[in-house]
N, CA, C and O atoms as a CHARMM CRD file, in Angstrom:
* protein
*
  376
    1    1 UNK  N      0.84500  -1.18100   0.00000 PROA 1      0.00000
    2    1 UNK  CA     0.00000   0.00000   0.00000 PROA 1      0.00000
    3    1 UNK  C      0.88800   1.24100   0.00000 PROA 1      0.00000
    4    1 UNK  O      1.87700   1.28900   0.73100 PROA 1      0.00000
    5    2 UNK  N      0.55300   2.23700  -0.80200 PROA 2      0.00000
    6    2 UNK  CA     1.31700   3.47400  -0.82700 PROA 2      0.00000
    7    2 UNK  C      0.98300   4.30500   0.41400 PROA 2      0.00000
    8    2 UNK  O     -0.10400   4.18400   0.97900 PROA 2      0.00000
    9    3 UNK  N      1.90800   5.12700   0.81900 PROA 3      0.00000
   10    3 UNK  CA     1.76300   5.92700   2.01900 PROA 3      0.00000
   11    3 UNK  C      1.13000   7.27100   1.64900 PROA 3      0.00000
   12    3 UNK  O      1.73300   8.04200   0.90300 PROA 3      0.00000
   13    4 UNK  N     -0.08100   7.57100   2.15800 PROA 4      0.00000
   14    4 UNK  CA    -0.76100   8.80300   1.76000 PROA 4      0.00000
   15    4 UNK  C     -0.04800  10.07400   2.22700 PROA 4      0.00000
   16    4 UNK  O     -0.17000  11.11100   1.57500 PROA 4      0.00000
   17    5 UNK  N      0.68500  10.02100   3.32800 PROA 5      0.00000
   18    5 UNK  CA     1.42600  11.19600   3.78200 PROA 5      0.00000
   19    5 UNK  C      2.55800  11.51500   2.80600 PROA 5      0.00000
   20    5 UNK  O      2.76100  12.67000   2.43300 PROA 5      0.00000
   21    6 UNK  N      3.28000  10.49500   2.40300 PROA 6      0.00000
   22    6 UNK  CA     4.36700  10.70100   1.44100 PROA 6      0.00000
   23    6 UNK  C      3.80200  11.22700   0.12700 PROA 6      0.00000
   24    6 UNK  O      4.35600  12.16100  -0.45300 PROA 6      0.00000
   25    7 UNK  N      2.71500  10.64500  -0.34400 PROA 7      0.00000
   26    7 UNK  CA     2.09800  11.09500  -1.59000 PROA 7      0.00000
   27    7 UNK  C      1.67800  12.55500  -1.48900 PROA 7      0.00000
   28    7 UNK  O      1.87700  13.32400  -2.42900 PROA 7      0.00000
   29    8 UNK  N      1.09900  12.94100  -0.35500 PROA 8      0.00000
   30    8 UNK  CA     0.64000  14.31800  -0.16300 PROA 8      0.00000
   31    8 UNK  C      1.82400  15.28600  -0.13700 PROA 8      0.00000
   32    8 UNK  O      1.78100  16.33800  -0.77500 PROA 8      0.00000
   33    9 UNK  N      2.87200  14.93400   0.59600 PROA 9      0.00000
   34    9 UNK  CA     4.03500  15.80600   0.70100 PROA 9      0.00000
   35    9 UNK  C      4.75900  15.96600  -0.63500 PROA 9      0.00000
   36    9 UNK  O      5.33000  17.02000  -0.91400 PROA 9      0.00000
   37   10 UNK  N      4.73400  14.93200  -1.44700 PROA 10     0.00000
   38   10 UNK  CA     5.42400  15.00000  -2.73000 PROA 10     0.00000
   39   10 UNK  C      4.73700  15.92100  -3.74100 PROA 10     0.00000
   40   10 UNK  O      5.31900  16.23900  -4.77800 PROA 10     0.00000
   41   11 UNK  N      3.52200  16.34400  -3.45400 PROA 11     0.00000
   42   11 UNK  CA     2.87800  17.33400  -4.32300 PROA 11     0.00000
   43   11 UNK  C      3.58200  18.68100  -4.24000 PROA 11     0.00000
   44   11 UNK  O      3.58000  19.44200  -5.20800 PROA 11     0.00000
   45   12 UNK  N      4.18800  18.98300  -3.08300 PROA 12     0.00000
   46   12 UNK  CA     4.79800  20.30200  -2.92300 PROA 12     0.00000
   47   12 UNK  C      6.26900  20.29600  -2.60300 PROA 12     0.00000
   48   12 UNK  O      6.86900  21.36300  -2.47300 PROA 12     0.00000
   49   13 UNK  N      6.88100  19.11900  -2.46900 PROA 13     0.00000
   50   13 UNK  CA     8.29000  19.05700  -2.09400 PROA 13     0.00000
   51   13 UNK  C      8.95500  17.85600  -2.75300 PROA 13     0.00000
   52   13 UNK  O      8.31400  16.84800  -3.05200 PROA 13     0.00000
   53   14 UNK  N     10.23800  17.99400  -2.96700 PROA 14     0.00000
   54   14 UNK  CA    11.01200  16.85200  -3.46600 PROA 14     0.00000
   55   14 UNK  C     11.53500  16.08900  -2.26100 PROA 14     0.00000
   56   14 UNK  O     12.26600  16.64100  -1.43800 PROA 14     0.00000
   57   15 UNK  N     11.16600  14.84300  -2.16000 PROA 15     0.00000
   58   15 UNK  CA    11.62400  14.00700  -1.05800 PROA 15     0.00000
   59   15 UNK  C     12.72200  13.07800  -1.54800 PROA 15     0.00000
   60   15 UNK  O     12.64300  12.52400  -2.64500 PROA 15     0.00000
   61   16 UNK  N     13.73200  12.91700  -0.73000 PROA 16     0.00000
   62   16 UNK  CA    14.79100  11.96800  -1.04900 PROA 16     0.00000
   63   16 UNK  C     14.33600  10.57600  -0.62700 PROA 16     0.00000
   64   16 UNK  O     13.32500  10.42500   0.05900 PROA 16     0.00000
   65   17 UNK  N     15.08100   9.57600  -1.03600 PROA 17     0.00000
   66   17 UNK  CA    14.78000   8.21600  -0.59200 PROA 17     0.00000
   67   17 UNK  C     14.88800   8.12500   0.92900 PROA 17     0.00000
   68   17 UNK  O     14.12600   7.40200   1.57100 PROA 17     0.00000
   69   18 UNK  N     15.83700   8.86100   1.49700 PROA 18     0.00000
   70   18 UNK  CA    15.98700   8.90000   2.95600 PROA 18     0.00000
   71   18 UNK  C     14.77800   9.51800   3.63400 PROA 18     0.00000
   72   18 UNK  O     14.31100   9.02500   4.66100 PROA 18     0.00000
   73   19 UNK  N     14.26600  10.61500   3.04800 PROA 19     0.00000
   74   19 UNK  CA    13.05100  11.25200   3.58500 PROA 19     0.00000
   75   19 UNK  C     11.89400  10.26700   3.58200 PROA 19     0.00000
   76   19 UNK  O     11.18300  10.12400   4.57700 PROA 19     0.00000
   77   20 UNK  N     11.71300   9.59400   2.46100 PROA 20     0.00000
   78   20 UNK  CA    10.61500   8.63300   2.33100 PROA 20     0.00000
   79   20 UNK  C     10.75600   7.49800   3.34800 PROA 20     0.00000
   80   20 UNK  O      9.76600   7.05600   3.93200 PROA 20     0.00000
   81   21 UNK  N     11.97200   7.03700   3.55200 PROA 21     0.00000
   82   21 UNK  CA    12.20400   5.95100   4.50600 PROA 21     0.00000
   83   21 UNK  C     11.84800   6.38700   5.92200 PROA 21     0.00000
   84   21 UNK  O     11.21700   5.63400   6.66400 PROA 21     0.00000
   85   22 UNK  N     12.24900   7.59700   6.30000 PROA 22     0.00000
   86   22 UNK  CA    11.93100   8.10900   7.64000 PROA 22     0.00000
   87   22 UNK  C     10.42600   8.24700   7.80700 PROA 22     0.00000
   88   22 UNK  O      9.87500   7.81900   8.82200 PROA 22     0.00000
   89   23 UNK  N      9.75300   8.84000   6.82400 PROA 23     0.00000
   90   23 UNK  CA     8.29400   9.01300   6.89800 PROA 23     0.00000
   91   23 UNK  C      7.58200   7.66400   6.93300 PROA 23     0.00000
   92   23 UNK  O      6.60600   7.49200   7.66300 PROA 23     0.00000
   93   24 UNK  N      8.06400   6.72500   6.15700 PROA 24     0.00000
   94   24 UNK  CA     7.45700   5.39700   6.16000 PROA 24     0.00000
   95   24 UNK  C      7.59900   4.74400   7.54000 PROA 24     0.00000
   96   24 UNK  O      6.65000   4.13900   8.03900 PROA 24     0.00000
   97   25 UNK  N      8.76400   4.86200   8.14800 PROA 25     0.00000
   98   25 UNK  CA     8.98000   4.29400   9.48100 PROA 25     0.00000
   99   25 UNK  C      8.10400   4.97500  10.52700 PROA 25     0.00000
  100   25 UNK  O      7.58000   4.31300  11.42300 PROA 25     0.00000
  101   26 UNK  N      7.94100   6.29500  10.41900 PROA 26     0.00000
  102   26 UNK  CA     7.12200   7.03100  11.38100 PROA 26     0.00000
  103   26 UNK  C      5.65100   6.65000  11.30500 PROA 26     0.00000
  104   26 UNK  O      4.92900   6.74900  12.29700 PROA 26     0.00000
  105   27 UNK  N      5.21200   6.22300  10.15000 PROA 27     0.00000
  106   27 UNK  CA     3.78800   5.93100   9.95600 PROA 27     0.00000
  107   27 UNK  C      3.51800   4.43200   9.84200 PROA 27     0.00000
  108   27 UNK  O      2.43700   4.02500   9.41700 PROA 27     0.00000
  109   28 UNK  N      4.48100   3.62600  10.21400 PROA 28     0.00000
  110   28 UNK  CA     4.35600   2.16800  10.07200 PROA 28     0.00000
  111   28 UNK  C      3.31900   1.57700  11.02600 PROA 28     0.00000
  112   28 UNK  O      2.55200   0.69600  10.63800 PROA 28     0.00000
  113   29 UNK  N      3.29300   2.05000  12.25300 PROA 29     0.00000
  114   29 UNK  CA     2.36900   1.50100  13.25600 PROA 29     0.00000
  115   29 UNK  C      0.97400   2.09400  13.02800 PROA 29     0.00000
  116   29 UNK  O      0.77800   3.30500  13.13600 PROA 29     0.00000
  117   30 UNK  N      0.02000   1.23300  12.71300 PROA 30     0.00000
  118   30 UNK  CA    -1.34700   1.69800  12.46200 PROA 30     0.00000
  119   30 UNK  C     -2.32700   0.91600  13.31600 PROA 30     0.00000
  120   30 UNK  O     -2.01800  -0.15500  13.83900 PROA 30     0.00000
  121   31 UNK  N     -3.51400   1.48300  13.43900 PROA 31     0.00000
  122   31 UNK  CA    -4.61000   0.76200  14.08600 PROA 31     0.00000
  123   31 UNK  C     -5.89200   1.13900  13.37200 PROA 31     0.00000
  124   31 UNK  O     -6.04600   2.25300  12.87200 PROA 31     0.00000
  125   32 UNK  N     -6.78800   0.20300  13.33800 PROA 32     0.00000
  126   32 UNK  CA    -8.08400   0.42700  12.70000 PROA 32     0.00000
  127   32 UNK  C     -9.04300   0.99500  13.73900 PROA 32     0.00000
  128   32 UNK  O     -9.10300   0.51200  14.87000 PROA 32     0.00000
  129   33 UNK  N     -9.78300   2.00700  13.35300 PROA 33     0.00000
  130   33 UNK  CA   -10.77100   2.62300  14.23800 PROA 33     0.00000
  131   33 UNK  C    -12.14800   2.35700  13.64000 PROA 33     0.00000
  132   33 UNK  O    -12.37900   2.60600  12.45700 PROA 33     0.00000
  133   34 UNK  N    -13.04800   1.85700  14.45800 PROA 34     0.00000
  134   34 UNK  CA   -14.40000   1.54400  13.99200 PROA 34     0.00000
  135   34 UNK  C    -15.14800   2.81800  13.59500 PROA 34     0.00000
  136   34 UNK  O    -14.84300   3.91100  14.07200 PROA 34     0.00000
  137   35 UNK  N    -16.11000   2.65500  12.73200 PROA 35     0.00000
  138   35 UNK  CA   -16.95800   3.78300  12.33700 PROA 35     0.00000
  139   35 UNK  C    -17.65000   4.36500  13.56500 PROA 35     0.00000
  140   35 UNK  O    -18.02500   3.64300  14.49000 PROA 35     0.00000
  141   36 UNK  N    -17.80600   5.65700  13.55300 PROA 36     0.00000
  142   36 UNK  CA   -18.50100   6.40000  14.61900 PROA 36     0.00000
  143   36 UNK  C    -17.82200   6.27200  15.97900 PROA 36     0.00000
  144   36 UNK  O    -18.45400   6.48300  17.01500 PROA 36     0.00000
  145   37 UNK  N    -16.54500   5.92800  15.97700 PROA 37     0.00000
  146   37 UNK  CA   -15.76400   5.82800  17.20600 PROA 37     0.00000
  147   37 UNK  C    -14.83200   7.02600  17.26600 PROA 37     0.00000
  148   37 UNK  O    -14.13900   7.32800  16.29400 PROA 37     0.00000
  149   38 UNK  N    -14.81200   7.71000  18.40600 PROA 38     0.00000
  150   38 UNK  CA   -13.93100   8.86800  18.55100 PROA 38     0.00000
  151   38 UNK  C    -12.47500   8.44000  18.61700 PROA 38     0.00000
  152   38 UNK  O    -12.12800   7.48000  19.30600 PROA 38     0.00000
  153   39 UNK  N    -11.63900   9.15300  17.90400 PROA 39     0.00000
  154   39 UNK  CA   -10.19600   8.96800  17.96900 PROA 39     0.00000
  155   39 UNK  C     -9.65800   9.78500  19.13800 PROA 39     0.00000
  156   39 UNK  O     -8.85200   9.30600  19.93600 PROA 39     0.00000
  157   40 UNK  N    -10.12300  11.03200  19.21900 PROA 40     0.00000
  158   40 UNK  CA    -9.75400  11.94600  20.31000 PROA 40     0.00000
  159   40 UNK  C    -11.02300  12.65200  20.76600 PROA 40     0.00000
  160   40 UNK  O    -11.46700  13.59200  20.10700 PROA 40     0.00000
  161   41 UNK  N    -11.61800  12.22300  21.87800 PROA 41     0.00000
  162   41 UNK  CA   -12.86500  12.83700  22.33700 PROA 41     0.00000
  163   41 UNK  C    -12.64700  14.21100  22.97400 PROA 41     0.00000
  164   41 UNK  O    -11.60700  14.47400  23.57900 PROA 41     0.00000
  165   42 UNK  N    -13.63200  15.06400  22.82800 PROA 42     0.00000
  166   42 UNK  CA   -13.62200  16.38100  23.46000 PROA 42     0.00000
  167   42 UNK  C    -13.46300  16.20700  24.96800 PROA 42     0.00000
  168   42 UNK  O    -14.07300  15.32000  25.56500 PROA 42     0.00000
  169   43 UNK  N    -12.65100  17.04900  25.57000 PROA 43     0.00000
  170   43 UNK  CA   -12.46100  17.02700  27.00900 PROA 43     0.00000
  171   43 UNK  C    -11.30000  16.17400  27.48100 PROA 43     0.00000
  172   43 UNK  O    -10.88400  16.29600  28.63300 PROA 43     0.00000
  173   44 UNK  N    -10.76300  15.31200  26.62300 PROA 44     0.00000
  174   44 UNK  CA    -9.62500  14.47300  27.01500 PROA 44     0.00000
  175   44 UNK  C     -8.30700  15.15500  26.67500 PROA 44     0.00000
  176   44 UNK  O     -8.23600  15.99300  25.77700 PROA 44     0.00000
  177   45 UNK  N     -7.28200  14.78300  27.40100 PROA 45     0.00000
  178   45 UNK  CA    -5.92100  15.27400  27.13900 PROA 45     0.00000
  179   45 UNK  C     -5.32900  14.44700  26.01100 PROA 45     0.00000
  180   45 UNK  O     -5.14100  13.24100  26.16700 PROA 45     0.00000
  181   46 UNK  N     -5.02900  15.07600  24.86900 PROA 46     0.00000
  182   46 UNK  CA    -4.45300  14.31300  23.75500 PROA 46     0.00000
  183   46 UNK  C     -3.02200  13.88000  24.06300 PROA 46     0.00000
  184   46 UNK  O     -2.23100  14.65900  24.59600 PROA 46     0.00000
  185   47 UNK  N     -2.70100  12.64800  23.72800 PROA 47     0.00000
  186   47 UNK  CA    -1.37300  12.10000  23.99100 PROA 47     0.00000
  187   47 UNK  C     -0.59000  11.82300  22.70600 PROA 47     0.00000
  188   47 UNK  O      0.64100  11.85000  22.70900 PROA 47     0.00000
  189   48 UNK  N     -1.29700  11.55800  21.61600 PROA 48     0.00000
  190   48 UNK  CA    -0.65800  11.15900  20.37000 PROA 48     0.00000
  191   48 UNK  C     -1.13900  12.03100  19.22000 PROA 48     0.00000
  192   48 UNK  O     -2.17500  12.68900  19.30700 PROA 48     0.00000
  193   49 UNK  N     -0.37300  12.02000  18.15800 PROA 49     0.00000
  194   49 UNK  CA    -0.78200  12.64400  16.89900 PROA 49     0.00000
  195   49 UNK  C     -1.27400  11.51900  16.00300 PROA 49     0.00000
  196   49 UNK  O     -0.63200  10.47400  15.90300 PROA 49     0.00000
  197   50 UNK  N     -2.40400  11.72900  15.35500 PROA 50     0.00000
  198   50 UNK  CA    -2.99200  10.70400  14.49200 PROA 50     0.00000
  199   50 UNK  C     -2.96500  11.14400  13.03800 PROA 50     0.00000
  200   50 UNK  O     -3.13900  12.32300  12.73000 PROA 50     0.00000
  201   51 UNK  N     -2.74900  10.19800  12.16200 PROA 51     0.00000
  202   51 UNK  CA    -2.70900  10.41700  10.72300 PROA 51     0.00000
  203   51 UNK  C     -3.75700   9.52600  10.08300 PROA 51     0.00000
  204   51 UNK  O     -3.82800   8.33500  10.38600 PROA 51     0.00000
  205   52 UNK  N     -4.56700  10.08600   9.20500 PROA 52     0.00000
  206   52 UNK  CA    -5.53600   9.27600   8.46300 PROA 52     0.00000
  207   52 UNK  C     -4.76700   8.57700   7.34500 PROA 52     0.00000
  208   52 UNK  O     -4.18600   9.23100   6.47900 PROA 52     0.00000
  209   53 UNK  N     -4.76900   7.25100   7.36800 PROA 53     0.00000
  210   53 UNK  CA    -4.06600   6.46500   6.36200 PROA 53     0.00000
  211   53 UNK  C     -5.05100   5.91500   5.33400 PROA 53     0.00000
  212   53 UNK  O     -4.72900   5.78500   4.15300 PROA 53     0.00000
  213   54 UNK  N     -6.24400   5.59700   5.80000 PROA 54     0.00000
  214   54 UNK  CA    -7.26500   5.01100   4.93800 PROA 54     0.00000
  215   54 UNK  C     -8.62500   5.44400   5.46400 PROA 54     0.00000
  216   54 UNK  O     -8.82000   5.54000   6.67600 PROA 54     0.00000
  217   55 UNK  N     -9.55600   5.70200   4.57400 PROA 55     0.00000
  218   55 UNK  CA   -10.89100   6.11000   5.00000 PROA 55     0.00000
  219   55 UNK  C    -10.97400   7.60100   5.26900 PROA 55     0.00000
  220   55 UNK  O    -10.18600   8.38300   4.73600 PROA 55     0.00000
  221   56 UNK  N    -11.93300   7.99100   6.10000 PROA 56     0.00000
  222   56 UNK  CA   -12.18200   9.39900   6.38400 PROA 56     0.00000
  223   56 UNK  C    -12.40700   9.58600   7.87400 PROA 56     0.00000
  224   56 UNK  O    -12.78300   8.64900   8.58000 PROA 56     0.00000
  225   57 UNK  N    -12.17700  10.79000   8.33800 PROA 57     0.00000
  226   57 UNK  CA   -12.47900  11.16900   9.71900 PROA 57     0.00000
  227   57 UNK  C    -13.02500  12.58600   9.67100 PROA 57     0.00000
  228   57 UNK  O    -12.95200  13.25200   8.63800 PROA 57     0.00000
  229   58 UNK  N    -13.56900  13.04400  10.78700 PROA 58     0.00000
  230   58 UNK  CA   -14.03100  14.42400  10.84200 PROA 58     0.00000
  231   58 UNK  C    -13.71300  15.02400  12.20200 PROA 58     0.00000
  232   58 UNK  O    -13.62200  14.32500  13.21100 PROA 58     0.00000
  233   59 UNK  N    -13.54800  16.32200  12.19700 PROA 59     0.00000
  234   59 UNK  CA   -13.40800  17.09800  13.43100 PROA 59     0.00000
  235   59 UNK  C    -14.79700  17.68500  13.67800 PROA 59     0.00000
  236   59 UNK  O    -15.40600  18.24300  12.76600 PROA 59     0.00000
  237   60 UNK  N    -15.30600  17.55900  14.92500 PROA 60     0.00000
  238   60 UNK  CA   -16.65800  18.05900  15.16700 PROA 60     0.00000
  239   60 UNK  C    -16.82200  18.56800  16.59500 PROA 60     0.00000
  240   60 UNK  O    -16.06200  18.21800  17.49700 PROA 60     0.00000
  241   61 UNK  N    -17.83100  19.39900  16.76300 PROA 61     0.00000
  242   61 UNK  CA   -18.24600  19.90300  18.07600 PROA 61     0.00000
  243   61 UNK  C    -19.62500  19.33700  18.37300 PROA 61     0.00000
  244   61 UNK  O    -20.47700  19.25800  17.48900 PROA 61     0.00000
  245   62 UNK  N    -19.84000  18.94300  19.63200 PROA 62     0.00000
  246   62 UNK  CA   -21.16900  18.50300  20.05900 PROA 62     0.00000
  247   62 UNK  C    -21.96900  19.73400  20.46000 PROA 62     0.00000
  248   62 UNK  O    -21.51000  20.55600  21.25200 PROA 62     0.00000
  249   63 UNK  N    -23.16700  19.85100  19.90800 PROA 63     0.00000
  250   63 UNK  CA   -24.03100  20.98900  20.20000 PROA 63     0.00000
  251   63 UNK  C    -24.90600  20.68400  21.41000 PROA 63     0.00000
  252   63 UNK  O    -25.07000  19.52100  21.77900 PROA 63     0.00000
  253   64 UNK  N    -25.46100  21.70500  22.02100 PROA 64     0.00000
  254   64 UNK  CA   -26.26500  21.52800  23.24000 PROA 64     0.00000
  255   64 UNK  C    -27.51000  20.68200  23.00300 PROA 64     0.00000
  256   64 UNK  O    -28.00800  20.04800  23.93400 PROA 64     0.00000
  257   65 UNK  N    -28.02200  20.66200  21.76900 PROA 65     0.00000
  258   65 UNK  CA   -29.22200  19.87200  21.47900 PROA 65     0.00000
  259   65 UNK  C    -28.89300  18.42600  21.06600 PROA 65     0.00000
  260   65 UNK  O    -29.78200  17.67900  20.65700 PROA 65     0.00000
  261   66 UNK  N    -27.60100  18.03400  21.17500 PROA 66     0.00000
  262   66 UNK  CA   -27.21000  16.66300  20.87600 PROA 66     0.00000
  263   66 UNK  C    -26.70600  16.43000  19.46000 PROA 66     0.00000
  264   66 UNK  O    -26.15600  15.37000  19.16100 PROA 66     0.00000
  265   67 UNK  N    -26.88900  17.40700  18.59300 PROA 67     0.00000
  266   67 UNK  CA   -26.39300  17.26400  17.22400 PROA 67     0.00000
  267   67 UNK  C    -24.89100  17.52400  17.18600 PROA 67     0.00000
  268   67 UNK  O    -24.30200  18.00400  18.15400 PROA 67     0.00000
  269   68 UNK  N    -24.29300  17.20000  16.05800 PROA 68     0.00000
  270   68 UNK  CA   -22.87200  17.46300  15.83600 PROA 68     0.00000
  271   68 UNK  C    -22.72000  18.51800  14.75000 PROA 68     0.00000
  272   68 UNK  O    -23.48100  18.55400  13.78400 PROA 68     0.00000
  273   69 UNK  N    -21.72300  19.37600  14.92900 PROA 69     0.00000
  274   69 UNK  CA   -21.37200  20.30700  13.86500 PROA 69     0.00000
  275   69 UNK  C    -19.98300  19.91400  13.37400 PROA 69     0.00000
  276   69 UNK  O    -18.99400  20.06100  14.09200 PROA 69     0.00000
  277   70 UNK  N    -19.92100  19.41800  12.15000 PROA 70     0.00000
  278   70 UNK  CA   -18.65100  19.01900  11.56000 PROA 70     0.00000
  279   70 UNK  C    -17.90900  20.27600  11.12800 PROA 70     0.00000
  280   70 UNK  O    -18.44200  21.10700  10.39400 PROA 70     0.00000
  281   71 UNK  N    -16.67700  20.40000  11.59400 PROA 71     0.00000
  282   71 UNK  CA   -15.87600  21.57500  11.27200 PROA 71     0.00000
  283   71 UNK  C    -14.75900  21.27700  10.28300 PROA 71     0.00000
  284   71 UNK  O    -14.17400  22.20000   9.71600 PROA 71     0.00000
  285   72 UNK  N    -14.45600  20.00900  10.07000 PROA 72     0.00000
  286   72 UNK  CA   -13.42800  19.64000   9.08900 PROA 72     0.00000
  287   72 UNK  C    -13.59400  18.17900   8.70100 PROA 72     0.00000
  288   72 UNK  O    -13.92600  17.33900   9.53800 PROA 72     0.00000
  289   73 UNK  N    -13.36500  17.88600   7.44600 PROA 73     0.00000
  290   73 UNK  CA   -13.30600  16.50900   6.95800 PROA 73     0.00000
  291   73 UNK  C    -11.84100  16.17600   6.74700 PROA 73     0.00000
  292   73 UNK  O    -11.09000  16.98200   6.19700 PROA 73     0.00000
  293   74 UNK  N    -11.43300  15.00000   7.17900 PROA 74     0.00000
  294   74 UNK  CA   -10.04000  14.58200   7.10600 PROA 74     0.00000
  295   74 UNK  C     -9.92500  13.38000   6.17600 PROA 74     0.00000
  296   74 UNK  O    -10.67200  12.41100   6.30800 PROA 74     0.00000
  297   75 UNK  N     -9.00200  13.44700   5.25200 PROA 75     0.00000
  298   75 UNK  CA    -8.82400  12.41700   4.23700 PROA 75     0.00000
  299   75 UNK  C     -7.44100  11.78800   4.39200 PROA 75     0.00000
  300   75 UNK  O     -6.60800  12.32200   5.12400 PROA 75     0.00000
  301   76 UNK  N     -7.17700  10.66100   3.71800 PROA 76     0.00000
  302   76 UNK  CA    -5.85600  10.03600   3.83800 PROA 76     0.00000
  303   76 UNK  C     -4.72600  11.03000   3.55600 PROA 76     0.00000
  304   76 UNK  O     -4.73800  11.76400   2.56800 PROA 76     0.00000
  305   77 UNK  N     -3.74800  11.02200   4.46900 PROA 77     0.00000
  306   77 UNK  CA    -2.62700  11.95000   4.37900 PROA 77     0.00000
  307   77 UNK  C     -2.77300  13.14100   5.30600 PROA 77     0.00000
  308   77 UNK  O     -1.82400  13.90400   5.49000 PROA 77     0.00000
  309   78 UNK  N     -3.96100  13.31400   5.89900 PROA 78     0.00000
  310   78 UNK  CA    -4.19900  14.43300   6.83500 PROA 78     0.00000
  311   78 UNK  C     -3.85200  14.01600   8.26100 PROA 78     0.00000
  312   78 UNK  O     -4.16200  12.90700   8.69600 PROA 78     0.00000
  313   79 UNK  N     -3.20100  14.93300   8.97700 PROA 79     0.00000
  314   79 UNK  CA    -3.02100  14.75500  10.41100 PROA 79     0.00000
  315   79 UNK  C     -4.29500  15.23500  11.08600 PROA 79     0.00000
  316   79 UNK  O     -4.86300  16.25500  10.69600 PROA 79     0.00000
  317   80 UNK  N     -4.74100  14.51000  12.08800 PROA 80     0.00000
  318   80 UNK  CA    -5.97700  14.86800  12.78700 PROA 80     0.00000
  319   80 UNK  C     -5.74000  15.94300  13.83900 PROA 80     0.00000
  320   80 UNK  O     -6.58600  16.81500  14.03700 PROA 80     0.00000
  321   81 UNK  N     -4.61000  15.88800  14.50400 PROA 81     0.00000
  322   81 UNK  CA    -4.45300  16.67400  15.71900 PROA 81     0.00000
  323   81 UNK  C     -3.00000  17.06300  15.97000 PROA 81     0.00000
  324   81 UNK  O     -2.42100  16.70500  16.99500 PROA 81     0.00000
  325   82 UNK  N     -2.42400  17.78900  15.03900 PROA 82     0.00000
  326   82 UNK  CA    -1.03400  18.21800  15.19800 PROA 82     0.00000
  327   82 UNK  C     -0.83900  19.17800  16.36200 PROA 82     0.00000
  328   82 UNK  O      0.27800  19.32800  16.85700 PROA 82     0.00000
  329   83 UNK  N     -1.88200  19.81200  16.79600 PROA 83     0.00000
  330   83 UNK  CA    -1.81200  20.82500  17.85000 PROA 83     0.00000
  331   83 UNK  C     -1.85800  20.23500  19.26200 PROA 83     0.00000
  332   83 UNK  O     -2.05000  20.98100  20.22300 PROA 83     0.00000
  333   84 UNK  N     -1.69000  18.92200  19.41400 PROA 84     0.00000
  334   84 UNK  CA    -1.84100  18.29500  20.73300 PROA 84     0.00000
  335   84 UNK  C     -0.88200  18.86500  21.77000 PROA 84     0.00000
  336   84 UNK  O     -1.20900  18.89200  22.95700 PROA 84     0.00000
  337   85 UNK  N      0.26800  19.31100  21.35700 PROA 85     0.00000
  338   85 UNK  CA     1.25800  19.81200  22.31600 PROA 85     0.00000
  339   85 UNK  C      0.79100  21.08900  23.01100 PROA 85     0.00000
  340   85 UNK  O      1.21700  21.36800  24.13200 PROA 85     0.00000
  341   86 UNK  N     -0.06500  21.85900  22.37300 PROA 86     0.00000
  342   86 UNK  CA    -0.49100  23.13100  22.97000 PROA 86     0.00000
  343   86 UNK  C     -1.85200  23.05100  23.65800 PROA 86     0.00000
  344   86 UNK  O     -2.23900  23.97900  24.36800 PROA 86     0.00000
  345   87 UNK  N     -2.57500  21.96100  23.45800 PROA 87     0.00000
  346   87 UNK  CA    -3.90100  21.82200  24.07700 PROA 87     0.00000
  347   87 UNK  C     -3.81100  21.17500  25.43800 PROA 87     0.00000
  348   87 UNK  O     -3.17100  20.13400  25.59100 PROA 87     0.00000
  349   88 UNK  N     -4.44400  21.77700  26.42900 PROA 88     0.00000
  350   88 UNK  CA    -4.56500  21.12300  27.72600 PROA 88     0.00000
  351   88 UNK  C     -5.55600  19.98800  27.62500 PROA 88     0.00000
  352   88 UNK  O     -5.35800  18.92700  28.21600 PROA 88     0.00000
  353   89 UNK  N     -6.62500  20.20800  26.87500 PROA 89     0.00000
  354   89 UNK  CA    -7.60800  19.17000  26.58900 PROA 89     0.00000
  355   89 UNK  C     -8.25700  19.49500  25.26700 PROA 89     0.00000
  356   89 UNK  O     -8.25000  20.64000  24.81300 PROA 89     0.00000
  357   90 UNK  N     -8.81600  18.47100  24.65700 PROA 90     0.00000
  358   90 UNK  CA    -9.45000  18.64900  23.34800 PROA 90     0.00000
  359   90 UNK  C    -10.68100  19.55100  23.48000 PROA 90     0.00000
  360   90 UNK  O    -11.52400  19.32200  24.34800 PROA 90     0.00000
  361   91 UNK  N    -10.78900  20.56700  22.63100 PROA 91     0.00000
  362   91 UNK  CA   -11.96600  21.43300  22.63300 PROA 91     0.00000
  363   91 UNK  C    -12.95900  21.02200  21.55700 PROA 91     0.00000
  364   91 UNK  O    -13.94600  21.71400  21.30800 PROA 91     0.00000
  365   92 UNK  N    -12.68900  19.89700  20.92800 PROA 92     0.00000
  366   92 UNK  CA   -13.56100  19.30000  19.90600 PROA 92     0.00000
  367   92 UNK  C    -13.23900  17.80500  19.87500 PROA 92     0.00000
  368   92 UNK  O    -12.29600  17.35600  20.52800 PROA 92     0.00000
  369   93 UNK  N    -14.00700  17.05400  19.13200 PROA 93     0.00000
  370   93 UNK  CA   -13.77000  15.60900  18.99600 PROA 93     0.00000
  371   93 UNK  C    -13.31400  15.30200  17.57400 PROA 93     0.00000
  372   93 UNK  O    -13.58600  16.05600  16.64000 PROA 93     0.00000
  373   94 UNK  N    -12.62000  14.18400  17.43500 PROA 94     0.00000
  374   94 UNK  CA   -12.23400  13.70400  16.12300 PROA 94     0.00000
  375   94 UNK  C    -12.72900  12.27000  16.00000 PROA 94     0.00000
  376   94 UNK  O    -12.52400  11.63300  14.96600 PROA 94     0.00000
């Protein structure tokens, strides 16, 4: 399977074989997340950065009436939560 992060980065940058090897190693460990399962729930302290490798994810806020407001759609090659280092807790869910 091709690596969606490498493919995305190669649209705007020239990557060396060494760059590709490092990126491939960084994204080697994956896990499958079930549909409608939160990757990073609102209110929790984020510990990891997540990358969409296959499928889709969304960033959303829970509204007071129980509905969700989707604020971003995430596709393969997108990082879900690069800002984890600056957040005390998630202010939205992924």
